[in-house]
C-alpha positions in Angstrom: 150.2 25.2 -66.3 146.6 26.1 -66.9 144.7 27.9 -64.1 142.3 25.9 -62.1 138.7 27.1 -62.1 137.7 28.1 -58.6 134.6 26.6 -57.1 131.8 29.1 -57.1 129.7 28.0 -54.1 127.1 30.8 -54.6 125.8 29.0 -57.6 125.8 25.5 -56.1 122.4 23.8 -55.9 123.1 22.2 -52.5 124.1 25.5 -51.0 120.8 27.0 -52.1 118.9 24.1 -50.7 120.8 24.3 -47.4 120.1 28.0 -47.1 116.4 27.4 -47.8 116.3 24.7 -45.1 118.0 27.1 -42.7 115.5 29.8 -43.5 112.6 27.5 -42.9 114.1 26.3 -39.6 114.7 29.8 -38.4 111.2 30.9 -39.3 109.8 27.9 -37.5 111.7 28.7 -34.3 110.6 32.4 -34.6 107.0 31.4 -35.2 107.0 29.0 -32.2 108.4 31.6 -29.8 106.2 34.5 -30.8 102.5 35.1 -29.8 100.0 32.7 -31.4 97.8 33.5 -34.4 98.3 35.6 -37.4 97.8 38.8 -35.5 100.4 37.7 -33.0 102.9 37.1 -35.7 102.2 40.4 -37.4 102.6 42.3 -34.1 105.8 40.4 -33.4 107.3 41.7 -36.6 106.2 45.2 -35.7 107.5 44.7 -32.2 111.0 44.3 -33.7 111.1 47.6 -35.6 108.5 49.9 -34.0 107.7 51.4 -30.6 104.0 50.4 -31.0 102.8 53.2 -28.8 99.0 52.8 -28.7 98.2 56.5 -28.9 100.5 56.8 -32.0 98.9 53.8 -33.7 95.9 53.6 -36.0 93.0 51.3 -35.4 91.1 49.5 -38.2 87.9 47.8 -37.2 88.7 48.4 -33.5 92.1 46.7 -33.6 95.4 48.3 -33.4 97.7 47.9 -36.4 101.0 46.1 -35.7 103.0 49.3 -36.7 102.5 52.8 -35.5 100.9 55.3 -37.9 104.2 56.6 -39.1 105.7 53.2 -39.7 102.5 51.9 -41.3 102.7 54.8 -43.8 106.4 54.4 -44.4 106.4 50.7 -45.1 103.2 50.8 -47.2 104.5 53.8 -49.1 107.8 52.0 -49.8 105.9 48.9 -51.1 103.6 50.9 -53.3 106.5 52.9 -54.7 108.5 49.8 -55.4 105.6 48.3 -57.3 104.9 51.4 -59.3 108.6 52.1 -60.1 109.3 48.5 -60.9 110.8 48.0 -64.3 112.5 45.2 -66.3 115.0 47.7 -67.6 117.2 47.7 -64.5 117.2 51.4 -64.2 120.0 52.8 -62.1 120.2 56.6 -62.6 119.3 59.3 -60.2 116.1 61.5 -60.7 116.3 64.9 -62.2 117.4 67.8 -59.9 113.8 69.0 -59.5 112.6 65.6 -58.4 115.5 65.2 -56.0 114.4 68.6 -54.4 110.9 67.2 -54.0 112.2 64.0 -52.4 114.4 66.0 -50.1 111.4 68.0 -49.1 109.5 64.8 -48.3 112.5 63.7 -46.1 112.6 67.0 -44.3 108.8 66.9 -43.7 109.2 63.4 -42.3 112.0 64.4 -40.0 110.4 67.6 -38.7 107.1 65.8 -37.9 109.0 63.0 -36.2 111.0 65.4 -34.0 107.9 67.4 -33.3 106.0 64.2 -32.2 109.0 63.0 -30.1 109.2 66.4 -28.2 105.6 66.0 -27.1 105.8 62.3 -26.3 109.1 62.1 -24.4 110.1 65.6 -23.3 108.4 68.4 -21.5 108.7 70.7 -24.5 106.0 72.4 -26.4 105.6 71.1 -29.9 105.8 73.2 -33.0 102.2 72.1 -33.8 99.9 69.5 -32.3 101.0 66.1 -33.5 98.4 63.7 -35.0 98.2 60.3 -36.4 97.1 61.7 -39.7 100.3 63.6 -40.0 102.3 60.6 -38.9 100.6 58.5 -41.6 101.0 61.1 -44.3 104.6 61.8 -43.6 105.3 58.1 -43.4 103.8 57.5 -46.8 106.0 60.3 -48.3 109.1 58.8 -46.6 108.2 55.5 -48.3 108.5 57.2 -51.7 112.0 58.5 -50.7 113.1 55.0 -49.5 112.0 53.3 -52.7 113.9 55.9 -54.8 117.0 55.0 -52.8 116.6 51.3 -52.7 115.9 50.6 -56.4 118.9 52.4 -57.9 121.2 50.8 -55.2 119.7 47.4 -56.0 120.3 47.7 -59.7 123.7 49.5 -59.4 125.0 46.8 -57.1 123.7 43.5 -58.4 123.4 43.6 -62.1 126.2 43.2 -64.6 124.5 45.5 -67.1 122.2 48.4 -66.1 120.3 51.2 -67.7 121.6 54.6 -66.6 118.1 56.2 -66.9 116.5 57.2 -63.6 114.0 55.0 -61.8 111.6 57.9 -61.4 111.5 58.9 -65.0 108.7 61.4 -65.5 106.4 63.8 -63.7 103.5 61.8 -65.0 104.9 58.7 -63.3 105.4 60.8 -60.1 101.8 62.1 -60.3 100.5 58.5 -60.5 102.6 57.5 -57.6 101.3 60.4 -55.5 97.7 59.7 -56.4 98.1 56.1 -55.3 99.8 57.2 -52.1 96.8 59.5 -51.4 94.3 56.8 -52.1 96.1 54.3 -49.8 96.3 57.0 -47.0 92.6 57.8 -47.3 91.5 54.1 -47.3 93.5 53.6 -44.1 92.2 56.7 -42.5 88.6 55.7 -43.3 88.9 52.8 -40.8 87.2 50.2 -43.1 87.2 46.9 -41.0 87.8 44.6 -44.0 91.1 46.4 -44.7 92.7 45.5 -41.3 94.5 42.3 -42.4 95.6 43.6 -45.9 97.1 46.7 -44.3 98.6 44.8 -41.3 100.1 42.1 -43.5 101.4 44.2 -46.3 103.0 46.8 -44.0 104.8 44.1 -41.9 105.7 42.0 -45.0 107.5 45.1 -46.3 109.7 45.1 -43.3 111.1 41.8 -44.6 111.3 43.2 -48.1 113.4 46.2 -47.1 115.7 44.4 -44.7 116.0 41.5 -47.2 117.0 43.9 -50.0 119.6 45.7 -47.8 121.2 42.5 -46.5 121.2 41.0 -50.1 123.2 44.0 -51.2 125.6 43.7 -48.3 126.2 40.0 -49.0 126.9 40.7 -52.6 129.5 43.2 -51.5 131.0 41.0 -48.7 131.3 38.1 -51.2 132.8 40.4 -53.8 130.0 39.6 -56.3 128.9 43.1 -57.2 127.7 43.6 -60.7 127.8 39.9 -61.6 124.1 39.0 -62.0 122.8 38.5 -65.5 119.5 36.8 -64.6 117.3 37.0 -61.5 117.9 33.3 -60.8 121.7 34.0 -60.6 121.1 35.9 -57.3 119.1 33.2 -55.4 121.9 32.6 -52.9 122.1 36.3 -52.1 118.4 36.7 -51.8 118.2 33.7 -49.4 121.1 35.1 -47.3 119.4 38.5 -47.3 116.1 37.1 -46.0 117.8 34.9 -43.5 119.6 38.0 -42.1 116.4 39.9 -42.1 114.7 37.2 -40.1 117.7 37.0 -37.7 117.5 40.7 -37.1 113.8 40.6 -36.4 114.1 37.6 -34.1 117.1 39.1 -32.2 115.3 42.5 -31.7 112.2 40.6 -30.5 114.3 38.6 -28.1 116.2 41.7 -26.7 113.0 43.8 -26.3 111.1 40.9 -24.7 114.0 40.2 -22.3 114.1 43.8 -21.3 110.3 44.4 -20.9 108.8 40.9 -20.3 105.9 41.9 -22.5 104.8 41.8 -26.1 102.9 45.0 -25.6 103.9 48.3 -27.1 105.9 51.0 -25.2 103.8 52.7 -22.6 104.0 56.5 -22.2 
Protein backbone atom coordinates (compact mmCIF):
# COMPACT_ATOMS: atom_id res chain seq x y z
CA UNK A 1 0.00 0.00 0.00
CA UNK A 2 1.57 3.34 -1.01
CA UNK A 3 2.35 5.87 1.69
CA UNK A 4 -0.02 8.82 1.94
CA UNK A 5 1.61 12.20 1.56
CA UNK A 6 1.21 14.15 4.78
CA UNK A 7 -0.33 17.61 4.63
CA UNK A 8 2.35 20.27 5.06
CA UNK A 9 0.40 23.13 6.64
CA UNK A 10 3.46 25.39 6.76
CA UNK A 11 3.22 25.87 2.99
CA UNK A 12 -0.54 26.33 2.87
CA UNK A 13 -1.70 29.65 1.46
CA UNK A 14 -4.59 30.01 3.90
CA UNK A 15 -2.35 29.36 6.88
CA UNK A 16 -0.12 32.21 5.76
CA UNK A 17 -3.11 34.51 5.23
CA UNK A 18 -4.47 33.60 8.68
CA UNK A 19 -1.11 34.33 10.30
CA UNK A 20 -0.91 37.67 8.50
CA UNK A 21 -4.41 38.59 9.70
CA UNK A 22 -3.42 37.57 13.25
CA UNK A 23 -0.30 39.73 13.05
CA UNK A 24 -2.28 42.75 11.87
CA UNK A 25 -4.89 42.21 14.58
CA UNK A 26 -2.25 41.95 17.32
CA UNK A 27 -0.46 45.03 16.03
CA UNK A 28 -3.74 46.98 15.98
CA UNK A 29 -4.47 46.03 19.60
CA UNK A 30 -0.93 46.95 20.66
CA UNK A 31 -1.07 50.26 18.78
CA UNK A 32 -4.45 51.13 20.36
CA UNK A 33 -3.27 50.40 23.91
CA UNK A 34 0.08 52.19 23.73
CA UNK A 35 0.73 55.97 23.90
CA UNK A 36 -0.48 57.99 20.91
CA UNK A 37 1.68 59.25 18.07
CA UNK A 38 4.80 57.87 16.42
CA UNK A 39 7.00 58.87 19.34
CA UNK A 40 4.62 57.12 21.72
CA UNK A 41 4.83 53.88 19.73
CA UNK A 42 8.62 54.06 19.47
CA UNK A 43 8.93 54.60 23.21
CA UNK A 44 6.48 51.74 23.83
CA UNK A 45 8.81 49.37 21.96
CA UNK A 46 11.74 50.65 23.99
CA UNK A 47 9.65 50.36 27.16
CA UNK A 48 9.45 46.58 26.60
CA UNK A 49 13.20 45.96 26.34
CA UNK A 50 15.02 48.87 27.99
CA UNK A 51 15.06 50.56 31.40
CA UNK A 52 14.87 53.99 29.69
CA UNK A 53 16.64 55.77 32.55
CA UNK A 54 16.75 59.41 31.46
CA UNK A 55 20.32 60.02 32.65
CA UNK A 56 21.50 56.99 30.65
CA UNK A 57 19.65 58.05 27.49
CA UNK A 58 20.86 60.33 24.73
CA UNK A 59 18.89 63.32 23.47
CA UNK A 60 18.67 64.37 19.85
CA UNK A 61 17.10 67.73 19.18
CA UNK A 62 16.10 68.03 22.84
CA UNK A 63 14.12 64.75 22.82
CA UNK A 64 15.09 61.57 24.60
CA UNK A 65 15.57 58.56 22.35
CA UNK A 66 13.26 55.58 23.03
CA UNK A 67 16.22 53.39 24.05
CA UNK A 68 19.06 54.13 26.44
CA UNK A 69 22.47 54.95 24.98
CA UNK A 70 23.72 51.37 25.33
CA UNK A 71 20.61 49.81 23.75
CA UNK A 72 20.54 52.43 21.00
CA UNK A 73 24.11 51.52 20.10
CA UNK A 74 23.51 47.78 20.38
CA UNK A 75 20.44 47.68 18.15
CA UNK A 76 21.81 50.12 15.57
CA UNK A 77 25.13 48.27 15.57
CA UNK A 78 23.33 45.00 14.96
CA UNK A 79 21.28 46.46 12.11
CA UNK A 80 24.32 48.03 10.49
CA UNK A 81 26.35 44.83 10.78
CA UNK A 82 23.50 42.73 9.38
CA UNK A 83 23.27 45.04 6.36
CA UNK A 84 27.02 45.04 5.73
CA UNK A 85 27.47 41.30 6.28
CA UNK A 86 24.38 40.39 4.24
CA UNK A 87 25.13 37.98 1.43
CA UNK A 88 23.16 35.84 -1.01
CA UNK A 89 25.67 33.02 -0.51
CA UNK A 90 24.06 31.81 2.76
CA UNK A 91 27.36 31.89 4.61
CA UNK A 92 27.35 29.78 7.76
CA UNK A 93 30.95 29.38 8.93
CA UNK A 94 32.60 30.91 11.98
CA UNK A 95 35.17 33.73 11.67
CA UNK A 96 38.89 33.11 11.88
CA UNK A 97 40.40 32.67 15.33
CA UNK A 98 41.84 36.19 15.27
CA UNK A 99 38.44 37.71 14.48
CA UNK A 100 36.79 35.62 17.19
CA UNK A 101 39.31 37.04 19.67
CA UNK A 102 38.40 40.59 18.59
CA UNK A 103 34.67 39.87 18.87
CA UNK A 104 35.23 38.31 22.30
CA UNK A 105 37.06 41.50 23.31
CA UNK A 106 34.04 43.55 22.19
CA UNK A 107 31.80 41.36 24.34
CA UNK A 108 34.13 41.75 27.32
CA UNK A 109 34.26 45.54 26.93
CA UNK A 110 30.45 45.66 26.72
CA UNK A 111 30.10 43.52 29.85
CA UNK A 112 32.66 45.45 31.89
CA UNK A 113 31.14 48.81 31.01
CA UNK A 114 27.64 47.51 31.77
CA UNK A 115 28.66 46.21 35.19
CA UNK A 116 30.62 49.39 35.92
CA UNK A 117 27.57 51.51 35.07
CA UNK A 118 25.25 49.29 37.12
CA UNK A 119 27.47 49.56 40.21
CA UNK A 120 27.23 53.33 40.10
CA UNK A 121 23.50 53.45 39.36
CA UNK A 122 22.07 50.86 41.74
CA UNK A 123 24.70 50.11 44.40
CA UNK A 124 26.78 52.28 46.73
CA UNK A 125 29.98 51.02 45.18
CA UNK A 126 32.69 53.12 43.57
CA UNK A 127 32.96 52.44 39.82
CA UNK A 128 36.11 51.35 38.07
CA UNK A 129 35.86 54.59 36.06
CA UNK A 130 33.23 57.31 35.62
CA UNK A 131 30.42 55.95 33.43
CA UNK A 132 29.28 58.04 30.47
CA UNK A 133 26.72 57.85 27.72
CA UNK A 134 29.52 58.00 25.17
CA UNK A 135 30.95 54.76 26.56
CA UNK A 136 27.49 53.22 26.71
CA UNK A 137 26.84 54.13 23.07
CA UNK A 138 30.26 52.94 21.90
CA UNK A 139 30.19 49.61 23.73
CA UNK A 140 26.61 49.07 22.54
CA UNK A 141 27.67 49.55 18.92
CA UNK A 142 30.48 47.04 19.38
CA UNK A 143 28.07 44.55 20.95
CA UNK A 144 25.83 44.94 17.91
CA UNK A 145 28.69 43.67 15.74
CA UNK A 146 28.99 40.62 18.00
CA UNK A 147 25.24 39.90 17.86
CA UNK A 148 25.16 40.10 14.06
CA UNK A 149 28.06 37.64 13.85
CA UNK A 150 26.06 35.23 16.01
CA UNK A 151 22.65 35.70 14.39
CA UNK A 152 23.67 35.40 10.73
CA UNK A 153 25.46 32.04 10.96
CA UNK A 154 22.68 30.62 13.17
CA UNK A 155 20.08 31.83 10.69
CA UNK A 156 21.79 30.21 7.72
CA UNK A 157 22.78 27.02 9.55
CA UNK A 158 19.25 26.46 10.86
CA UNK A 159 16.96 27.41 7.99
CA UNK A 160 18.61 26.66 4.66
CA UNK A 161 18.85 23.26 3.05
CA UNK A 162 22.18 24.15 1.46
CA UNK A 163 24.68 26.58 2.93
CA UNK A 164 28.14 27.89 2.23
CA UNK A 165 30.64 26.94 4.98
CA UNK A 166 32.60 30.16 4.49
CA UNK A 167 32.46 32.65 7.40
CA UNK A 168 30.00 35.54 7.41
CA UNK A 169 32.81 37.89 8.40
CA UNK A 170 35.24 36.95 5.68
CA UNK A 171 38.06 39.48 5.56
CA UNK A 172 39.78 42.19 7.57
CA UNK A 173 38.88 44.63 4.82
CA UNK A 174 35.22 43.84 5.39
CA UNK A 175 35.78 44.16 9.14
CA UNK A 176 37.48 47.55 8.68
CA UNK A 177 34.53 48.79 6.57
CA UNK A 178 32.14 47.64 9.28
CA UNK A 179 34.09 49.42 12.01
CA UNK A 180 34.31 52.60 9.93
CA UNK A 181 30.54 52.60 9.49
CA UNK A 182 30.07 51.94 13.22
CA UNK A 183 32.26 54.92 14.07
CA UNK A 184 30.42 57.19 11.62
CA UNK A 185 27.03 56.19 13.04
CA UNK A 186 28.28 56.74 16.59
CA UNK A 187 29.64 60.19 15.77
CA UNK A 188 26.44 61.24 14.00
CA UNK A 189 24.36 60.23 17.02
CA UNK A 190 26.72 61.97 19.42
CA UNK A 191 26.66 65.21 17.41
CA UNK A 192 22.98 65.65 18.36
CA UNK A 193 21.71 66.62 14.89
CA UNK A 194 17.94 67.27 15.32
CA UNK A 195 16.96 65.90 11.90
CA UNK A 196 18.39 62.51 12.88
CA UNK A 197 16.02 61.96 15.81
CA UNK A 198 13.36 59.99 13.93
CA UNK A 199 15.77 57.93 11.78
CA UNK A 200 17.77 56.91 14.87
CA UNK A 201 14.67 56.30 17.00
CA UNK A 202 12.84 54.32 14.31
CA UNK A 203 15.78 52.20 13.12
CA UNK A 204 16.88 51.29 16.65
CA UNK A 205 13.39 50.23 17.78
CA UNK A 206 12.66 48.50 14.46
CA UNK A 207 15.75 46.38 15.01
CA UNK A 208 14.17 45.11 18.22
CA UNK A 209 11.56 43.42 16.01
CA UNK A 210 14.23 42.19 13.61
CA UNK A 211 16.30 40.48 16.31
CA UNK A 212 13.34 39.02 18.20
CA UNK A 213 11.69 37.99 14.94
CA UNK A 214 14.83 36.19 13.77
CA UNK A 215 15.24 34.36 17.08
CA UNK A 216 11.60 33.23 17.18
CA UNK A 217 11.72 32.22 13.51
CA UNK A 218 14.63 29.92 14.30
CA UNK A 219 12.82 28.52 17.32
CA UNK A 220 9.67 27.78 15.29
CA UNK A 221 11.66 26.01 12.59
CA UNK A 222 13.16 23.79 15.31
CA UNK A 223 9.85 23.23 17.12
CA UNK A 224 8.17 22.21 13.85
CA UNK A 225 11.12 20.01 12.91
CA UNK A 226 11.73 22.05 9.75
CA UNK A 227 15.41 22.82 10.15
CA UNK A 228 17.47 22.91 6.96
CA UNK A 229 14.46 22.62 4.68
CA UNK A 230 14.27 26.03 2.99
CA UNK A 231 15.44 26.35 -0.59
CA UNK A 232 14.00 29.79 -1.39
CA UNK A 233 13.18 32.76 0.83
CA UNK A 234 9.47 32.42 0.09
CA UNK A 235 9.52 28.89 1.53
CA UNK A 236 9.96 30.38 5.01
CA UNK A 237 7.06 32.85 5.01
CA UNK A 238 5.14 30.86 7.63
CA UNK A 239 8.16 30.79 9.95
CA UNK A 240 8.83 34.50 9.43
CA UNK A 241 5.23 35.36 10.29
CA UNK A 242 5.29 33.15 13.37
CA UNK A 243 8.55 34.80 14.41
CA UNK A 244 7.22 38.35 14.07
CA UNK A 245 3.96 37.41 15.82
CA UNK A 246 5.92 36.05 18.79
CA UNK A 247 8.16 39.13 18.79
CA UNK A 248 5.10 41.38 18.94
CA UNK A 249 3.53 39.21 21.65
CA UNK A 250 6.68 39.47 23.75
CA UNK A 251 6.85 43.24 23.36
CA UNK A 252 3.15 43.60 24.17
CA UNK A 253 3.39 41.30 27.17
CA UNK A 254 6.44 43.11 28.56
CA UNK A 255 4.67 46.45 28.06
CA UNK A 256 1.62 45.12 29.91
CA UNK A 257 3.63 43.70 32.81
CA UNK A 258 5.75 46.81 33.27
CA UNK A 259 2.78 49.18 33.00
CA UNK A 260 0.79 47.06 35.46
CA UNK A 261 3.64 47.24 37.96
CA UNK A 262 4.49 50.94 37.54
CA UNK A 263 1.29 52.55 36.23
CA UNK A 264 3.44 54.78 34.02
CA UNK A 265 4.95 54.82 30.54
CA UNK A 266 7.97 56.68 31.86
CA UNK A 267 11.43 55.21 32.20
CA UNK A 268 12.80 53.83 35.47
CA UNK A 269 13.52 56.55 37.98
CA UNK A 270 16.78 56.40 39.94
